[in-house]
ROKEBA-263074 format. One record per residue: residue number from 1; residue in one letter; x, y, z of N, C-alpha, C in turn. Coordinates in steps of 0.001 Angstrom, whole numbers, plus 500000, padded with zeros to 6 digits. Example, Ala and Ser with C-alpha at 12.3 -4.5 7.8 and 13.67 -1.06 7.14 Angstrom:
REM residues 2
> vexnu  tordo  n_east  n_north  n_up  ca_east  ca_north  ca_up  c_east  c_north  c_up
> 1  A  513190  494310  507800  512300  495500  507800  513200  496700  507800
> 2  S  512850  497750  507080  513670  498940  507140  512900  500030  507870
//
This chain:
REM residues 278
> vexnu  tordo  n_east  n_north  n_up  ca_east  ca_north  ca_up  c_east  c_north  c_up
> 1  M  886274  794691  394456  886790  793369  394044  885884  792822  392940
> 2  T  886509  792306  391957  885761  791768  390837  885103  790451  391214
> 3  A  884223  790019  390355  883511  788754  390615  884467  787598  390634
> 4  S  885473  787592  389712  886433  786481  389696  887286  786465  390960
> 5  G  887635  787673  391449  888445  787738  392680  887675  787202  393864
> 6  K  886374  787553  393911  885558  787029  395005  885459  785505  394954
> 7  A  885361  784968  393762  885254  783512  393620  886520  782832  394101
> 8  V  887670  783416  393720  888959  782827  394143  889090  782882  395650
> 9  A  888727  784048  396239  888819  784199  397706  887901  783217  398397
> 10  G  886728  783018  397826  885804  782060  398427  886343  780639  398394
> 11  M  886974  780296  397254  887559  778950  397143  888684  778764  398152
> 12  R  889500  779807  398349  890590  779713  399321  890057  779530  400735
> 13  T  889013  780290  401028  888418  780181  402361  887847  778773  402580
> 14  F  887186  778258  401550  886614  776897  401640  887709  775840  401842
> 15  A  888795  775974  401067  889902  775016  401172  890538  775093  402558
> 16  A  890684  776310  403064  891290  776476  404387  890406  775862  405463
> 17  D  889101  776031  405332  888173  775447  406303  888207  773918  406252
> 18  V  888266  773365  405029  888313  771908  404883  889589  771349  405505
> 19  A  890724  772035  405217  892008  771563  405765  892007  771651  407286
> 20  S  891483  772734  407790  891431  772898  409249  890549  771826  409895
> 21  G  889381  771592  409251  888490  770565  409789  889110  769173  409736
> 22  F  889829  768908  408623  890474  767598  408487  891531  767388  409563
> 23  L  892325  768462  409804  893362  768372  410837  892750  768176  412212
> 24  E  891650  768871  412447  890998  768744  413749  890417  767352  413954
> 25  V  889786  766825  412891  889222  765480  412978  890328  764440  413152
> 26  T  891429  764610  412379  892554  763677  412477  893158  763718  413860
> 27  H  893355  764934  414372  893924  765078  415716  893030  764423  416756
> 28  S  891734  764645  416630  890795  764045  417583  890787  762524  417446
> 29  G  890897  762026  416176  890920  760584  415960  892132  759939  416604
> 30  F  893304  760570  416424  894515  760021  417042  894416  760069  418563
> 31  A  893804  761116  419065  893622  761229  420511  892724  760107  421023
> 32  L  891645  759853  420294  890742  758770  420681  891434  757411  420576
> 33  L  892232  757224  419518  892963  755974  419356  893959  755767  420498
> 34  G  894638  756854  420850  895575  756770  421967  894880  756419  423265
> 35  L  893723  757039  423495  892948  756728  424692  892490  755271  424684
> 36  A  892076  754797  423502  891626  753408  423406  892762  752439  423687
> 37  V  893937  752741  423146  895096  751880  423384  895479  751892  424853
> 38  A  895487  753080  425446  895825  753184  426865  894818  752429  427725
> 39  F  893539  752581  427394  892505  751882  428145  892656  750367  428000
> 40  A  892954  749919  426765  893130  748478  426542  894332  747945  427315
> 41  A  895434  748729  427335  896629  748301  428062  896348  748183  429551
> 42  I  895624  749169  430081  895275  749140  431509  894376  747947  431811
> 43  A  893402  747707  430927  892467  746601  431130  893198  745257  431073
> 44  L  894100  745102  430112  894824  743844  429980  895779  743624  431139
> 45  T  896338  744720  431653  897219  744596  432816  896435  744181  434045
> 46  A  895253  744755  434191  894428  744446  435358  893740  743093  435232
> 47  R  893534  742627  434000  892840  741363  433766  893716  740424  432938
> 48  P  894616  739670  433566  895477  738736  432807  894684  737708  432023
> 49  D  893504  737351  432521  892700  736370  431801  892261  736890  430448
> 50  L  891948  738198  430388  891576  738793  429106  892767  738805  428159
> 51  R  893945  739128  428710  895148  739137  427880  895429  737750  427317
> 52  Q  895293  736733  428163  895556  735370  427719  894555  734949  426651
> 53  A  893284  735298  426859  892260  734951  425877  892545  735636  424539
> 54  G  892962  736891  424610  893287  737613  423388  894480  737015  422673
> 55  E  895502  736638  423451  896688  736023  422849  896332  734691  422185
> 56  E  895467  733916  422839  895077  732629  422276  894300  732813  420981
> 57  Q  893406  733807  420962  892639  734057  419745  893546  734517  418611
> 58  L  894492  735395  418953  895415  735892  417934  896287  734750  417411
> 59  M  896785  733912  418322  897623  732788  417916  896831  731804  417051
> 60  G  895575  731563  417444  894732  730676  416654  894511  731215  415251
> 61  W  894302  732520  415157  894100  733134  413841  895363  733014  413000
> 62  L  896525  733285  413609  897792  733194  412880  898063  731769  412415
> 63  Q  897785  730783  413292  898004  729389  412915  897063  728965  411798
> 64  A  895814  729429  411878  894857  729110  410815  895318  729687  409482
> 65  R  895843  730907  409518  896361  731526  408303  897554  730748  407772
> 66  Q  898394  730271  408697  899586  729519  408297  899208  728199  407640
> 67  V  898226  727518  408228  897751  726258  407641  897177  726507  406260
> 68  A  896432  727621  406104  895830  727944  404808  896894  728210  403755
> 69  V  898029  728764  404182  899078  729127  403227  899942  727929  402860
> 70  I  900434  727168  403880  901400  726099  403589  900797  724696  403676
> 71  G  899568  724574  404178  898892  723285  404153  898981  722476  405426
> 72  F  899821  722864  406383  899933  722142  407655  900509  723089  408701
> 73  P  900209  722852  409966  900716  723741  411016  902206  723538  411251
> 74  V  902892  724608  411580  904309  724544  411938  904408  724370  413448
> 75  E  905236  723420  413879  905394  723130  415303  906853  723292  415706
> 76  P  907252  724476  416146  908654  724700  416528  909120  723785  417657
> 77  G  908179  723310  418489  908564  722451  419605  908520  720974  419296
> 78  A  908337  720607  418027  908218  719194  417673  909474  718411  418037
> 79  S  910637  719038  417909  911888  718332  418202  911978  717927  419672
> 80  E  911234  718635  420539  911264  718289  421960  910558  716965  422226
> 81  R  909663  716555  421316  908975  715280  421471  909826  714107  420992
> 82  A  910843  714407  420209  911649  713345  419621  912528  712689  420686
> 83  T  912574  711358  420651  913440  710619  421555  914812  710528  420898
> 84  A  915581  711599  421019  916876  711653  420360  917795  712628  421084
> 85  S  919086  712360  420994  920095  713260  421536  921393  713030  420780
> 86  N  922354  713888  421011  923635  713785  420307  924499  712715  420951
> 87  P  924840  711646  420226  925662  710587  420831  927042  711073  421249
> 88  K  927506  712184  420676  928808  712726  421051  928812  713262  422482
> 89  D  927609  713495  423018  927515  713983  424392  927592  712851  425417
> 90  L  927561  711602  424959  927604  710457  425865  929029  710194  426330
> 91  P  929187  709503  427463  930515  709015  427839  931063  708120  426733
> 92  R  932386  707989  426680  933022  707284  425569  932482  705866  425394
> 93  E  932319  705143  426501  931840  703759  426418  930451  703698  425814
> 94  Q  929559  704568  426279  928191  704559  425775  928135  705005  424314
> 95  A  928952  705988  423954  928978  706449  422568  929445  705338  421634
> 96  A  930443  704574  422065  930938  703469  421241  929842  702438  421009
> 97  V  929086  702136  422054  927989  701176  421936  926903  701715  421003
> 98  A  926557  702995  421154  925509  703599  420320  925895  703576  418845
> 99  Y  927119  703949  418537  927550  703978  417134  927641  702566  416549
> 100  W  928067  701606  417349  928161  700240  416850  926772  699679  416550
> 101  L  925831  699896  417465  924462  699437  417242  923833  700140  416043
> 102  S  924120  701421  415901  923579  702184  414781  924035  701593  413452
> 103  K  925311  701250  413378  925846  700693  412137  925300  699296  411877
> 104  K  925219  698468  412912  924790  697085  412725  923307  696987  412384
> 105  Y  922480  697776  413077  921034  697644  412895  920436  698724  411996
> 106  R  921296  699544  411424  920850  700585  410493  919780  701479  411111
> 107  V  920076  701927  412310  919201  702838  413043  919990  704118  413306
> 108  A  919327  705255  413239  920004  706530  413469  920654  706553  414850
> 109  P  921859  707082  414972  922546  707090  416264  921900  708012  417304
> 110  E  921169  709024  416848  920587  709973  417806  919536  709334  418713
> 111  P  918532  708602  418173  917602  707926  419083  918277  706813  419872
> 112  L  919269  706152  419272  919989  705113  420011  920750  705704  421182
> 113  A  921209  706933  421050  921934  707572  422150  921055  707664  423386
> 114  V  919770  707989  423182  918850  708079  424324  918637  706698  424942
> 115  L  918465  705694  424103  918215  704346  424610  919439  703783  425328
> 116  V  920616  704037  424797  921837  703564  425453  922006  704241  426810
> 117  A  921810  705547  426843  921933  706265  428115  920909  705765  429131
> 118  E  919680  705513  428672  918638  705014  429569  918975  703611  430051
> 119  A  919512  702770  429168  919882  701413  429557  920970  701437  430633
> 120  Y  921930  702309  430490  922998  702414  431490  922448  702954  432816
> 121  D  921534  703893  432727  920968  704470  433952  920111  703455  434696
> 122  I  919189  702812  433972  918294  701851  434634  919055  700583  435010
> 123  G  920094  700251  434252  920912  699100  434607  921611  699288  435935
> 124  A  922093  700498  436190  922753  700777  437463  921774  700674  438624
> 125  R  920509  701057  438370  919517  701034  439453  918942  699641  439695
> 126  T  918919  698814  438660  918325  697481  438798  919363  696371  438901
> 127  K  920651  696747  438830  921748  695768  438891  921719  694798  437709
> 128  L  921249  695289  436576  921303  694537  435334  922350  695184  434426
> 129  D  923151  694361  433773  924155  694900  432871  923456  695646  431734
> 130  P  923808  696914  431480  923134  697671  430415  923303  697037  429044
> 131  T  924431  696360  428821  924607  695718  427517  923686  694508  427368
> 132  L  923281  693904  428485  922283  692833  428426  920937  693406  428001
> 133  I  920564  694537  428586  919300  695191  428237  919282  695531  426747
> 134  L  920376  696098  426266  920464  696463  424855  920463  695231  423959
> 135  A  921070  694148  424446  921075  692902  423664  919666  692355  423512
> 136  V  918864  692421  424564  917476  691960  424486  916710  692804  423467
> 137  M  916897  694120  423513  916230  694993  422543  916642  694652  421121
> 138  A  917937  694405  420940  918445  694114  419602  917814  692845  419042
> 139  V  917772  691786  419846  917237  690512  419382  915717  690573  419242
> 140  E  915070  691263  420156  913602  691309  420151  913041  692131  418996
> 141  S  913565  693330  418766  912924  694243  417819  913863  694904  416833
> 142  S  915173  694646  416948  916158  695358  416113  915985  696866  416247
> 143  F  915548  697295  417450  915394  698707  417802  914285  699394  417013
> 144  N  913253  698631  416679  912051  699204  416066  911020  699417  417181
> 145  P  910745  700663  417574  909824  700908  418687  908383  700570  418385
> 146  F  908048  700314  417119  906673  700017  416733  906487  698550  416350
> 147  A  907472  697719  416648  907389  696300  416287  906273  695606  417062
> 148  Q  905669  694622  416423  904655  693798  417082  904756  692370  416553
> 149  S  904752  691415  417471  904840  690009  417092  903449  689465  416771
> 150  P  903360  688281  416181  902052  687695  415859  901171  687468  417086
> 151  V  901770  687321  418281  900952  687070  419471  900707  688335  420288
> 152  G  901162  689495  419776  900837  690756  420443  901930  691372  421290
> 153  A  903160  690814  421269  904269  691459  421975  904621  692741  421227
> 154  Q  904821  693838  421964  904930  695138  421321  906158  695923  421770
> 155  G  906635  696775  420856  907658  697743  421185  909074  697194  421199
> 156  L  909987  698022  421681  911409  697701  421677  911725  696382  422371
> 157  M  911141  696191  423551  911443  694994  424344  910425  693885  424109
> 158  Q  909492  694106  423177  908474  693112  422830  907756  692564  424064
> 159  V  907279  693478  424877  906508  693112  426062  905076  692804  425649
> 160  M  904509  691770  426253  903106  691458  426009  902251  692485  426745
> 161  T  901797  693481  426004  901088  694606  426628  899849  694148  427373
> 162  R  899090  693229  426813  897849  692804  427465  898124  692035  428760
> 163  V  899314  691419  428864  899670  690695  430089  900192  691653  431144
> 164  H  900888  692684  430720  901547  693603  431653  900945  695005  431585
> 165  T  899664  695078  431349  898999  696378  431270  899207  697198  432531
> 166  D  899198  696545  433695  899349  697267  434956  900687  697986  435044
> 167  K  901697  697450  434388  903028  698065  434463  903092  699359  433646
> 168  Y  902148  699550  432750  902121  700775  431957  901264  701874  432590
> 169  E  900617  701569  433692  899751  702565  434321  900524  703805  434742
> 170  D  901760  703605  435204  902568  704752  435632  903046  705594  434459
> 171  F  902834  705115  433240  903270  705842  432050  902091  706352  431228
> 172  G  900893  706290  431794  899732  706838  431113  898848  705835  430412
> 173  G  899165  704546  430497  898311  703547  429872  899039  702698  428849
> 174  R  898309  701789  428247  898910  700772  427387  899551  701335  426122
> 175  F  899127  702515  425658  899740  703071  424457  901189  703491  424695
> 176  A  901577  703572  425967  902982  703872  426266  903900  702745  425826
> 177  A  903320  701599  425448  904134  700497  424925  904915  700939  423690
> 178  F  904433  701974  423001  905098  702438  421796  905974  703660  422051
> 179  D  906072  704063  423309  907053  705074  423674  908352  704345  423989
> 180  P  909443  704641  423300  910667  703854  423458  911154  703747  424895
> 181  V  911201  704859  425607  911738  704836  426966  910801  704094  427914
> 182  A  909488  704330  427778  908526  703632  428635  908588  702132  428401
> 183  N  908653  701714  427137  908726  700290  426818  910009  699679  427361
> 184  L  911107  700413  427265  912378  699926  427799  912265  699687  429303
> 185  R  911695  700642  430015  911600  700529  431478  910692  699371  431893
> 186  V  909569  699228  431212  908677  698114  431533  909338  696788  431182
> 187  G  910000  696735  430029  910674  695514  429632  911763  695107  430602
> 188  V  912509  696078  431103  913552  695779  432086  912932  695238  433368
> 189  R  911812  695805  433757  911140  695310  434967  910706  693860  434789
> 190  V  910150  693540  433616  909738  692164  433332  910955  691248  433304
> 191  L  912022  691691  432655  913238  690883  432577  913820  690628  433962
> 192  Q  913822  691639  434786  914333  691504  436154  913522  690471  436936
> 193  E  912216  690514  436793  911354  689554  437474  911608  688138  436961
> 194  C  911817  688010  435649  912052  686683  435067  913358  686085  435569
> 195  I  914399  686896  435640  915693  686405  436114  915603  685997  437583
> 196  A  914921  686813  438378  914762  686483  439796  913960  685204  439965
> 197  R  912976  685032  439124  912131  683842  439214  912896  682582  438817
> 198  A  913721  682678  437773  914456  681513  437288  915705  681244  438116
> 199  G  916280  682290  438686  917497  682125  439478  918769  682171  438662
> 200  S  918667  682415  437361  919854  682514  436518  919513  683378  435313
> 201  L  920551  683890  434678  920337  684739  433516  919730  683966  432352
> 202  E  920317  682800  432018  919812  682026  430890  918392  681541  431153
> 203  G  918128  681114  432380  916766  680700  432716  915800  681857  432651
> 204  G  916243  683038  433081  915400  684225  433010  915043  684586  431585
> 205  L  916002  684433  430682  915726  684706  429271  914710  683725  428706
> 206  R  914768  682480  429162  913779  681501  428713  912385  681892  429212
> 207  Y  912306  682372  430450  911027  682867  430964  910575  684077  430150
> 208  Y  911512  684948  429848  911167  686198  429152  910542  685920  427782
> 209  V  911082  684927  427087  910547  684615  425768  909354  683669  425837
> 210  G  908993  683226  427032  907832  682369  427191  908121  680912  426928
> 211  A  909398  680499  427068  909761  679112  426773  910198  678360  428020
> 212  A  909816  678844  429198  910262  678203  430442  909775  676771  430548
> 213  N  908578  676490  430034  907993  675146  430143  908094  674354  428845
> 214  L  908945  674842  427932  909116  674163  426648  910459  673444  426616
> 215  P  910597  672409  425774  911863  671669  425712  913044  672548  425324
> 216  E  912817  673521  424467  913892  674426  424045  913283  675771  423657
> 217  D  914152  676791  423593  913667  678152  423348  913965  678643  421943
> 218  G  914303  677730  421039  914580  678128  419666  915877  678896  419505
> 219  G  916735  678802  420499  918017  679507  420410  917958  680940  420878
> 220  Y  916842  681337  421484  916666  682728  421893  917719  683166  422907
> 221  A  917867  682415  423991  918827  682793  425025  920231  682885  424445
> 222  A  920596  681942  423577  921929  681951  422972  922137  683207  422125
> 223  K  921086  683638  421404  921199  684846  420584  921422  686074  421455
> 224  V  920648  686178  422544  920790  687334  423429  922166  687338  424080
> 225  L  922608  686193  424562  923904  686126  425234  925048  686406  424264
> 226  A  924910  685969  423018  925942  686256  422027  926032  687756  421750
> 227  E  924873  688390  421617  924874  689837  421389  925376  690579  422618
> 228  H  925011  690079  423779  925510  690648  425044  927029  690574  425083
> 229  F  927582  689437  424701  929034  689243  424690  929703  690259  423759
> 230  R  929138  690442  422569  929715  691386  421608  929629  692822  422123
> 231  L  928504  693169  422710  928330  694533  423212  929285  694830  424359
> 232  R  929554  693840  425199  930516  694050  426280  931910  694312  425720
> 233  Q  932236  693645  424629  933532  693889  423996  933593  695294  423402
> 234  V  932511  695704  422738  932460  697054  422175  932572  698094  423285
> 235  A  931831  697884  424373  931877  698821  425499  933275  698894  426108
> 236  G  934014  697787  426027  935371  697769  426566  936412  698274  425596
> 237  G  935981  698760  424440  936911  699319  423478  937566  698292  422585
> 238  R  937010  697080  422529  937587  696026  421699  936655  695707  420530
> 239  A  937243  695130  419489  936438  694704  418345  935642  693475  418743
> 240  P  934353  693415  418412  933539  692261  418816  933997  690985  418120
> 241  A  934072  689919  418893  934462  688618  418361  933323  687638  418589
> 242  T  933449  686461  417980  932438  685423  418153  932516  684860  419563
> 243  P  931402  684830  420294  931417  684317  421672  931616  682816  421702
> 244  P  932105  682288  422820  932248  680830  422950  930904  680133  422767
> 245  A  930882  679070  421995  929627  678366  421715  929115  677651  422953
> 246  L  927801  677854  423224  927094  677139  424292  927731  677319  425668
> 247  V  928509  678377  425831  929119  678632  427133  928769  680049  427551
> 248  T  928270  680207  428752  927967  681524  429284  929151  681997  430107
> 249  P  929916  682994  429643  931065  683455  430409  930643  683938  431776
> 250  P  931508  683810  432772  931150  684259  434121  930738  685718  434169
> 251  T  931327  686555  433330  930996  687983  433362  929591  688253  432880
> 252  L  928969  687255  432220  927614  687452  431718  926557  686969  432703
> 253  S  926977  686429  433821  926023  685909  434797  925489  687051  435632
> 254  T  924457  687701  435112  923868  688864  435762  922544  688480  436390
> 255  K  922350  688836  437654  921102  688527  438342  920392  689803  438738
> 256  A  919087  689695  438898  918310  690857  439310  918566  691135  440774
> 257  A  918158  692333  441193  918305  692707  442596  917533  691733  443474
> 258  P  918038  691422  444681  917382  690438  445542  915947  690770  445882
> 259  D  915632  692066  445932  914276  692441  446331  913347  692595  445133
> 260  A  913721  692064  443979  912854  692194  442801  911552  691448  443013
> 261  A  910470  692075  442553  909155  691451  442696  909051  690277  441744
> 262  V  908512  689168  442179  908368  687973  441367  906894  687733  441113
> 263  P  906479  687743  439829  905053  687578  439526  904609  686144  439700
> 264  A  903310  685963  439774  902759  684613  439858  902982  683888  438556
> 265  A  902980  682569  438612  903231  681765  437417  902144  682017  436389
> 266  Q  902576  682048  435105  901646  682265  434017  901668  681051  433105
> 267  P  900591  680754  432453  900590  679647  431494  901600  679901  430395
> 268  A  902135  678817  429835  903159  678969  428804  902617  679709  427596
> 269  A  901311  679619  427353  900730  680276  426183  900804  681789  426309
> 270  Q  900837  682297  427549  900912  683735  427761  902375  684122  427809
> 271  K  902961  684313  426642  904388  684617  426574  904647  686023  427054
> 272  V  905709  686163  427831  906079  687480  428326  906557  688345  427181
> 273  A  907420  687789  426349  907901  688504  425171  908204  687461  424125
> 274  L  908177  687879  422877  908355  686883  421826  909115  687502  420670
> 275  L  910145  686818  420214  910859  687210  419020  910197  686552  417833
> 276  E  909799  687367  416868  909095  686833  415712  909953  685795  414996
> 277  G  909369  684655  414765  910074  683596  414056  910711  682582  414967
> 278  V  910752  682847  416298  911366  681890  417224  910341  680847  417628
//
């Protein structure tokens, strides 16, 4: 064999050895990787806490990357926090009320659907007309859940949070005043107590606005009763008309349940709720 032939044969032998070694190393590497994956799967199955910790770290890394890319975290469950539902899913009477309030007060019908449904539900349990509850909300805050009066009445029903802090304890504390449903429930409880204390709807409204010991309430009770009258017409499928002046129709004489708790007397300065400008 010539020198050139020997060189070629040597190169072939070298190439064959390199290829064989590479295949062997690759095969061994894949085998080790497979063993590592199998071991990790067994470990994670046997130790759920490790799996959970790993998932949390991975999720945290992915969220951090997402924030870096788009500038803020994506929250797929954010809609679950929203106080909203489809008004078309409500009974016809409630849907009519929700759409009418939405148009009059320029509020989206979806959050109003939740409030209307809640008013009807809590009204049935407290023996208060749901349209009365909605009328109080309309006059007090125009359905702004973040409203606050100059004297500190807050939320949809304009409850004096500092006076009724104890009533928010079941909802997690005083900041629940800005949760629409929590504020509605606390406000209804206060309204129920006021009506029971006064013995009449109009008197209860005067207590509610903090004008029980004043010569007049600035027309507050009349405004609520007028809106109540219109809402009852809407709920009944009729076009709202102007209510009789200075007359409370018999159908509007709603009283709280007989066993409603009646709070101790409060000074007139400590208003239960206050409509701004009244």
